[in-house]
C-alpha positions in Angstrom: -11.5 -8.2 18.2 -8.4 -6.1 17.8 -9.1 -3.0 15.7 -7.3 -1.7 12.7 -5.6 1.8 12.8 -6.6 4.0 9.8 -4.4 7.0 9.1 -5.5 10.5 8.1 -3.8 10.8 4.7 -3.5 14.3 3.3 -6.4 16.3 4.8 -6.9 18.2 1.5 -7.5 14.9 -0.4 -10.3 12.4 -0.4 -9.0 10.3 2.6 -11.5 11.7 5.0 -14.4 11.1 2.7 -13.2 7.6 2.1 -12.9 6.9 5.8 -16.5 8.0 6.4 -17.8 5.9 3.5 -15.8 2.9 4.6 -17.5 3.1 8.0 -20.9 3.3 6.3 -20.0 0.2 4.4 -19.0 -1.8 7.5 -20.1 -5.4 7.2 -19.1 -7.3 10.3 -15.3 -7.4 9.8 -12.7 -5.9 12.1 -13.5 -2.5 13.5 -11.2 0.4 12.7 -10.3 3.6 14.5 -9.4 6.7 12.5 -6.3 8.6 13.6 -7.6 12.0 12.5 -9.0 15.4 13.4 -12.5 14.7 14.6 -13.7 18.2 13.7 -12.4 17.7 10.1 -14.3 14.4 9.8 -17.5 15.8 11.3 -17.3 18.7 8.8 -16.9 16.4 5.8 -19.8 14.3 7.0 -21.9 17.4 7.4 -21.0 18.9 4.0 -21.4 15.7 2.1 -24.5 14.6 3.9 -23.0 11.4 5.2 -24.7 10.0 8.2 -21.6 9.1 10.2 -21.6 9.8 14.0 -18.1 10.7 15.2 -17.0 9.5 18.6 -13.7 10.7 20.1 -11.8 8.0 22.0 -8.6 8.2 24.1 -7.5 4.6 23.6 -7.7 2.3 20.5 -9.1 -0.5 22.7 -12.3 1.5 23.0 -13.1 1.3 19.3 -14.6 -2.2 19.2 -17.4 -1.4 21.6 -18.7 1.6 19.7 -17.9 0.8 16.1 -21.3 -0.5 15.2 -22.9 2.9 16.2 -20.2 5.5 15.5 -16.8 6.0 13.9 -14.2 6.0 16.7 -11.5 8.7 16.2 -8.3 9.1 18.1 -7.7 12.9 17.8 -4.8 14.3 15.9 -5.6 18.0 15.5 -4.7 19.9 12.3 -2.6 23.1 12.6 -4.6 24.8 9.9 -8.1 24.3 8.4 -8.1 21.8 5.6 -9.3 23.1 2.3 -10.4 20.4 -0.2 -8.0 20.2 -3.1 -5.4 22.6 -1.6 -2.6 20.8 0.3 -1.1 22.8 3.1 2.4 22.1 4.5 1.3 23.4 7.8 -0.7 20.2 8.3 2.2 17.9 7.4 3.1 17.3 11.0 -0.4 16.0 11.7 -0.2 13.7 8.7 3.1 12.3 9.8 2.0 12.0 13.4 -1.0 9.9 12.3 1.3 7.4 10.5 3.7 7.3 13.5 1.0 6.7 16.0 -0.7 4.0 13.9 2.6 2.2 13.5 3.2 2.3 17.3 -0.2 0.8 17.9 0.5 -2.0 15.5 4.0 -2.7 16.9 2.6 -2.9 20.4 -0.3 -5.2 19.3 -3.0 -2.7 20.2 -3.8 -2.5 16.5 -4.1 -5.5 14.3 -2.8 -3.7 11.3 -2.3 -0.3 9.8 -4.3 1.0 6.8 -3.0 4.2 5.3 -5.0 6.8 3.4 -3.1 8.5 0.6 -0.5 11.2 1.3 0.8 14.0 -0.9 4.5 13.5 -0.9 5.4 16.9 -2.4 3.6 18.7 0.4 5.4 16.6 3.0 8.7 17.3 1.4 8.1 21.1 1.8 7.8 20.4 5.5 11.1 18.5 5.7 9.8 14.9 5.2 12.9 12.9 4.4 11.5 9.7 2.9 10.5 8.9 -0.7 7.0 7.7 0.4 4.9 5.7 2.8 6.8 2.4 2.3 10.2 3.9 3.2 8.8 5.8 6.1 7.2 2.7 7.6 10.5 0.8 7.1 12.3 3.5 9.1 9.7 3.4 11.9 9.9 -0.3 12.2 13.6 -0.8 11.6 13.0 -2.8 8.4 16.0 -3.1 6.0 14.1 -4.0 2.8 10.4 -3.1 2.6 8.8 -4.5 -0.5 5.7 -3.0 -2.2 3.1 -5.4 -3.5 -0.1 -4.5 -5.3 -2.8 -7.1 -5.0 -6.3 -7.5 -6.5 -8.4 -10.7 -6.9 -6.9 -11.4 -10.3 -3.2 -10.5 -9.8 -0.4 -9.8 -7.4 2.6 -7.7 -8.6 5.9 -6.5 -7.0 8.1 -3.9 -8.6 11.7 -4.6 -7.8 12.7 -0.9 -8.1 10.0 1.5 -6.9 10.3 5.3 -6.4 13.1 6.2 -8.9 13.2 7.4 -12.5 13.7 5.0 -15.4 17.2 6.4 -15.8 18.0 5.8 -12.2 16.5 2.3 -12.3 19.4 1.1 -14.5 21.8 2.1 -11.7 19.6 0.6 -8.9 18.7 -2.8 -10.5 21.1 -5.5 -9.5 21.1 -9.3 -9.2 21.3 -8.9 -5.5 18.3 -6.6 -5.3 16.1 -9.0 -7.4 17.1 -11.9 -5.1 16.4 -9.9 -1.9 13.0 -8.7 -3.1 12.0 -12.2 -4.3 13.0 -13.7 -0.9 10.9 -11.2 1.0 8.0 -11.8 -1.4 8.1 -15.6 -1.2 8.3 -15.5 2.6 5.3 -13.1 2.8 3.2 -15.3 0.5 4.1 -18.3 2.7 3.5 -16.7 6.1 0.7 -14.2 5.4 -1.2 -15.7 2.4 -0.7 -19.3 3.4 0.8 -20.4 0.1 3.3 -23.3 0.9 5.4 -23.0 -2.2 4.7 -19.7 -3.9 5.4 -19.4 -7.7 7.2 -16.2 -8.7 7.3 -15.1 -12.3 10.2 -12.7 -13.1 9.7 -10.2 -15.9 12.4 -9.3 -18.3 13.5 -5.7 -18.6 13.8 -5.2 -22.3 11.4 -5.8 -25.2 10.9 -9.5 -25.8 13.0 -10.1 -22.6 16.1 -9.0 -24.5 15.6 -11.6 -27.3 18.9 -13.4 -26.5 20.8 -10.2 -26.0 19.8 -8.5 -29.3 17.6 -6.0 -27.5 19.5 -5.6 -24.3 21.7 -7.8 -22.1 20.2 -7.1 -18.7 18.3 -10.4 -18.8 21.6 -12.3 -19.3 23.8 -10.3 -17.0 21.4 -9.3 -14.2 18.1 -11.1 -14.2 19.0 -14.7 -15.1 21.7 -15.0 -12.4 19.1 -13.9 -9.9 16.7 -16.6 -11.1 19.5 -19.2 -10.9 20.3 -18.2 -7.3 16.7 -18.2 -6.2 16.2 -21.7 -7.7 19.2 -22.9 -5.9 17.6 -21.7 -2.7 14.5 -23.7 -3.4 12.2 -20.8 -4.4 9.9 -21.6 -7.4 10.7 -18.9 -9.9 10.3 -18.7 -13.7 11.5 -16.3 -16.3 12.7 -13.9 -17.5 9.4 -13.4 -19.3 8.6 -10.8 -21.9 6.5 -8.3 -20.0 4.0 -7.8 -22.8 2.7 -11.3 -22.5 3.2 -11.9 -18.8 -0.2 -10.6 -17.7 -2.6 -12.4 -20.0 -5.2 -14.6 -18.3 -3.4 -17.8 -19.3 -0.1 -16.5 -18.0 -1.6 -15.3 -14.7 -2.8 -18.8 -14.0 0.8 -20.1 -13.8 2.1 -17.9 -11.0 1.2 -16.4 -7.6 3.0 -13.2 -8.1 4.8 -11.4 -10.9 8.0 -9.4 -10.2 8.4 -6.4 -12.5 11.8 -4.7 -12.8 10.4 -1.1 -12.5 7.3 0.6 -11.1 5.1 1.0 -14.1 5.9 -2.4 -15.6 4.3 -4.0 -12.6 1.6 -1.5 -11.7 0.1 -0.7 -15.1 -1.3 -4.3 -15.6 -2.8 -4.5 -12.2 -4.4 -1.0 -12.4 -5.7 -1.8 -15.8 -7.2 -5.1 -14.7 -8.8 -3.9 -11.5 -8.1 -0.4 -10.3 -11.0 -0.2 -7.8 -10.0 -3.4 -5.9 -6.3 -2.9 -6.0 -4.5 -2.8 -2.6 -1.0 -1.7 -1.8 0.6 -4.1 0.8 4.0 -3.5 2.3 5.9 -6.8 2.7 8.8 -7.4 5.0 7.5 -5.3 7.9 6.9 -6.7 11.4 3.4 -5.3 11.0 0.6 -5.6 8.5 0.2 -2.5 6.4 -2.3 -2.0 3.5 -3.4 1.1 1.5 -5.7 1.9 -1.4 -4.2 1.8 -4.8 -4.7 5.5 -5.7 -3.6 8.9 -4.7 -5.1 11.9 -2.9 -7.3 12.9 -5.9 -7.3 16.6 -5.1 -9.3 17.2 -8.2 -12.4 15.6 -6.8 -11.9 16.2 -3.1 -14.9 17.7 -1.3 -17.4 16.8 -4.1 -18.7 13.6 -2.5 -17.9 11.5 -5.5 -14.8 9.6 -4.3 -15.1 5.8 -4.7 -14.2 4.0 -1.4 -13.9 0.6 -3.0 -10.1 0.4 -2.9 -9.9 1.6 0.8 -12.6 -0.9 1.7 -10.6 -3.6 -0.1 -7.5 -2.5 1.9 -9.4 -2.7 5.1 -10.7 -6.2 4.2 -7.3 -7.5 3.2 -5.7 -6.1 6.4 -8.3 -7.9 8.4 -7.6 -11.1 6.6 -3.8 -10.9 6.9 -3.8 -9.8 10.5 -3.0 -12.5 13.0 
């Protein structure tokens, strides 16, 4: 079975601990190989008393044969020792190399999918990283024009139309054309990867009460409704614009397959409130499968042995399910 490629994440965060705990929780799914510093992982296992044998491999194809007995690691050495909770720009090159190599393996078919541990963007920026985040970097690596971020858990799927920008900037970024483009990518991914023949997309309004006929804002009339009209004309099953404060109730969730929010927190707060531990970040529109846990580096608890691997395990499971 073709293995998954699991990236390092920020070495000062909880990614290493999560990788080790995910291997301990293995339950017969796809094997994965960690693209990481084997000495770092062995040190974390020792310090946290995690019984995880580390086995260095030179090819990702070697992972399957040994996965039941040891965690296979394709070595990416760190430039400086990793200190839990203290990010070091000196290690940014290794973090970036882990993502790049995992992506190459997925593009070549040697890896079934990429699962990424959390990165610390501010630290990467100090080292000259030029992308807003994982999503945009993966798009650049794969030549993708419009990557779309989806957060998924068993009870809900959400897509923010605008992602890594401030609320003030969002008003400049949000357009009818962007909503249409994001919805197209989302609908195609639900058809192709999730096997939903006619996915139902619920479109959130931007303003309170979805603008209430223009009395609380006109973006629903001038931007969002024209996008809905165009998508319907293309045969995509869309509804809205809906007031966001009632779009995520249990009754409402039963009427759609994915909800599109106009900005980051409008979409992500409901999902994280419903099921933070099982939330998975999925990048749609790429020529590869990429998933990630729905949390950050958690520097505050790094090295203490208390990090919860549930979201990473869910990301590994979903990547296994979506991979061809």
